[in-house]
C-alpha positions as CSV (number, residue, x, y, z in Angstrom):
1,Y,205.1,-25.2,-26.0
2,P,207.2,-22.6,-28.0
3,V,208.3,-25.3,-30.4
4,Y,204.7,-26.3,-31.1
5,M,203.7,-22.7,-31.6
6,A,206.5,-22.1,-34.0
7,K,205.5,-25.2,-36.0
8,F,201.8,-24.1,-35.9
9,K,202.8,-20.7,-37.3
10,Q,204.9,-22.3,-40.0
11,C,202.1,-24.7,-41.0
12,L,199.5,-21.8,-40.9
13,S,201.7,-19.7,-43.1
14,R,202.1,-22.4,-45.6
15,A,198.4,-23.2,-45.7
16,M,197.5,-19.6,-46.1
17,H,199.9,-19.2,-48.9
18,L,198.3,-22.2,-50.7
19,M,194.8,-20.8,-50.2
20,K,195.9,-17.4,-51.5
21,T,197.7,-18.9,-54.5
22,Y,194.7,-21.1,-55.4
23,T,192.2,-18.3,-55.1
24,V,194.3,-15.7,-56.9
25,N,195.1,-18.1,-59.7
26,T,191.5,-19.0,-60.2
27,L,190.5,-15.4,-60.5
28,H,193.4,-14.6,-62.8
29,T,192.6,-17.5,-65.0
30,L,188.9,-16.5,-65.2
31,T,189.9,-12.9,-66.2
32,S,192.3,-14.2,-68.8
33,Q,189.7,-16.4,-70.3
34,L,187.2,-13.5,-70.6
35,I,189.8,-11.1,-72.0
36,R,190.9,-13.7,-74.6
37,R,187.3,-14.4,-75.6
38,D,187.0,-11.3,-77.7
39,P,189.1,-8.4,-76.4
40,L,187.9,-5.9,-79.0
41,A,184.2,-6.5,-78.6
42,L,183.9,-6.6,-74.9
43,P,184.4,-3.0,-73.9
44,N,181.6,-1.8,-76.2
45,N,179.3,-4.8,-75.7
46,D,176.1,-4.0,-73.8
47,N,176.1,-7.6,-72.5
48,A,179.5,-7.4,-71.0
49,F,178.2,-6.8,-67.5
50,T,175.9,-9.8,-67.8
51,L,178.7,-12.0,-69.3
52,F,181.2,-11.1,-66.6
53,Y,178.6,-11.6,-63.8
54,V,177.6,-15.0,-65.1
55,K,181.2,-16.2,-65.5
56,F,182.2,-15.0,-62.1
57,R,179.1,-16.5,-60.6
58,A,179.9,-19.8,-62.3
59,A,183.4,-19.8,-60.9
60,A,182.2,-18.9,-57.4
61,P,181.8,-22.5,-56.2
62,K,185.5,-23.1,-56.9
63,V,186.5,-20.6,-54.2
64,S,183.4,-19.8,-52.1
65,T,183.8,-22.7,-49.7
66,L,187.4,-21.7,-49.1
67,I,186.5,-18.1,-48.6
68,E,183.8,-19.0,-46.2
69,Q,186.3,-21.0,-44.1
70,I,188.7,-18.0,-44.1
71,E,185.9,-15.7,-43.0
72,Q,185.0,-17.9,-40.1
73,R,188.6,-17.9,-38.9
74,C,189.2,-14.2,-39.2
75,E,188.0,-13.4,-35.7
76,K,190.1,-16.1,-34.0
77,I,193.4,-15.8,-36.0
78,T,194.4,-12.3,-37.2
79,E,196.5,-13.6,-40.1
80,Y,193.3,-14.7,-41.8
81,Q,191.9,-11.2,-42.0
82,Q,195.0,-10.1,-44.0
83,L,194.5,-13.1,-46.3
84,L,190.9,-12.3,-46.8
85,N,191.8,-8.6,-47.6
86,E,194.3,-9.8,-50.2
87,I,191.7,-12.1,-51.8
88,H,189.1,-9.3,-51.8
89,N,191.6,-6.9,-53.4
90,C,192.5,-9.4,-56.1
91,Y,188.8,-10.0,-56.8
92,L,188.1,-6.3,-57.1
93,D,191.2,-5.8,-59.3
94,Q,190.1,-8.5,-61.7
95,R,186.6,-7.0,-61.9
96,E,188.0,-3.6,-62.5
97,L,190.2,-4.9,-65.2
98,L,187.2,-6.4,-67.0
99,L,184.6,-3.8,-66.4
100,S,186.6,-0.5,-66.7
101,P,186.5,-0.4,-70.5
102,S,182.8,-1.0,-70.6
103,I,182.1,1.6,-67.9
104,T,184.4,4.1,-69.5
105,S,182.7,3.5,-72.9
106,T,179.2,3.9,-71.4
107,I,180.2,7.2,-69.6
108,A,181.7,8.5,-72.9
109,D,178.5,7.6,-74.8
110,M,176.3,9.2,-72.2
111,T,178.5,12.4,-72.2
112,T,178.2,12.6,-76.0
113,Q,174.5,12.1,-75.9
114,N,174.1,14.7,-73.2
115,N,176.2,17.2,-75.2
116,R,174.0,16.5,-78.3
117,D,170.9,17.0,-76.2
118,R,172.1,20.3,-74.9
119,K,173.0,21.6,-78.3
120,S,169.6,20.7,-79.7
121,T,167.7,22.7,-77.0
């Protein structure tokens, strides 16, 4: 029994590594493609949110089935919860990388507009 458990853990670890690698690489590739598309125009582009949403939505089928399987196994095998957390963190990091410039630009524009409005009153 201990030999089988050790082999199971070894196979589980390898499978989880492959799942993480595939998902992370898919997200990184998507982010790289979007950044290369037009790195100067995207932060100020009003359509950036829409573009990023559509691109991420289009890539979703590549990883969604895998993530669903991981989510189903989280309750039974604790290692899957850590894997899911790492995938979620990667997803959020990639979204932040893409959307931060646009959000920062929008906030700066709103602040400038607000300051102008205050001065005119």
